C-alpha positions as CSV (number, residue, x, y, z in Angstrom):
1,X,1.0,-31.1,-11.5
2,X,-1.6,-28.5,-12.3
3,X,-2.3,-27.8,-8.7
4,X,1.4,-27.4,-8.0
5,X,1.8,-25.0,-10.9
6,X,-1.3,-23.0,-9.7
7,X,0.1,-22.8,-6.2
8,X,3.4,-21.6,-7.6
9,X,1.8,-19.0,-10.0
10,X,3.1,-20.9,-13.1
11,X,1.1,-20.9,-16.3
12,X,0.5,-24.3,-18.0
13,X,-0.2,-24.2,-21.7
14,X,-1.0,-27.0,-24.1
15,X,-0.8,-26.9,-27.9
16,X,-0.4,-29.1,-30.9
17,X,2.3,-26.7,-32.2
18,X,6.0,-27.5,-31.9
19,X,7.7,-25.6,-29.1
20,X,9.7,-23.3,-31.4
21,X,6.5,-22.2,-33.2
22,X,4.5,-21.8,-30.0
23,X,7.2,-19.7,-28.5
24,X,7.5,-17.6,-31.6
25,X,3.7,-16.9,-31.7
26,X,3.7,-16.0,-28.0
27,X,6.7,-13.7,-28.5
28,X,5.2,-12.0,-31.6
29,X,2.0,-11.3,-29.6
30,X,3.8,-9.5,-26.8
31,X,5.1,-12.2,-24.3
32,X,8.6,-11.3,-23.5
33,X,11.2,-13.4,-21.8
34,X,12.0,-12.7,-18.1
35,X,15.2,-13.6,-16.5
36,X,15.0,-15.9,-13.5
37,X,15.3,-14.0,-10.3
38,X,14.4,-10.6,-11.8
39,X,11.1,-10.3,-10.1
40,X,12.4,-8.0,-7.3
């Protein structure tokens, strides 16, 4: 799974936080959502 993610340029993260809290922390530190297909 990790090799496939690496080959596809996908970041894999692990945390003991709940998804909502982890996403909130990432967002508050500058990670913004990107629409699928907007990488043109």
